[in-house]
N, C-alpha and C positions, 0 to 999 in steps of 0.2 A: 590203133586197132579199129577194124571195121565194125559197125553196128549191125546187128541182125534185125530184121523187120518182124514186128508183131502187128498183124492186120486185124482191125476191128471191122467186121463185115456188117454194114448197117442197112436196114430197110426203113421205110416210113413206119412210124409207131413202134420203134424198137424200145425194148425195156432197158432204159438207161441205168437203173440200179443193178442190173445183172452183171454189167461189165465194169462198174465203177471201182471196186476194190482191185480187180485184176489190172486194169490200166494204170491205176495210181501206183501200184507196186512195180509194174514194169517200167514206168517212167522214172522210178527212183534208181534204176540200174543203168549206168552209162553204156552198157554193151548192147542195149536194145532200144529200138525206136518204134513207137506206136504210130501207125498210119491208118486212116479211115479208108475203106474201100466199099464199093457198092456196084450194082449193075450199071449205073450211070453216074454222072458227075453232079447231079442235082442234090442240093442239101437235103438232109433227112431230119424229120422232127420226131422226137421220142414221145412215148406215152406221157411223160412228165412235162412235155412242152419245150424241151431243150432242142435247139436247132444245131446240127453238126454239119460242117462243111466236109465234103468228100475230097480226099487227097488224090485218089486214083480210081478209075473204073476197073472192073475185073479184067477187061480186055487189055488195059494198059499195063497191068502188073505181069511182068515176064521174068523177073529175077528170082526164080524158085530156089536157086542155090543160096540165096540170102534170107530165105523165109524161115523163121523160128517157130511161129505159132499163128493160128487163125482163131480169133474169138468171135463166136456167133451168138450174140444175145437173142433171147426170145423176143416176142412182141405180138402185136395184133395184125400184122400185115397178111398173115396166112388166111385171115377171115375173108379178105377181098378175093383171094384166089378161089375159095370155095363158093362164095356167093356170086362171083362174077362181077 
């Protein structure tokens, strides 16, 4: 059976606790695979100091037929967009 992708879209200063329960539960089901995705392939550091490696950039992900869910945790990265 093919696994469906669950994408965890990360930015710098992402709120690690917001996604923790969801990705733990998804990883317990063999039909789904959690992958990290971001605007680029640079690792992202959460508000809590956890560093996550990025599996795919948004440009690299093209298999939309295999996509089950996108999880977008909150965070502080929006502040840099406002203040420049």
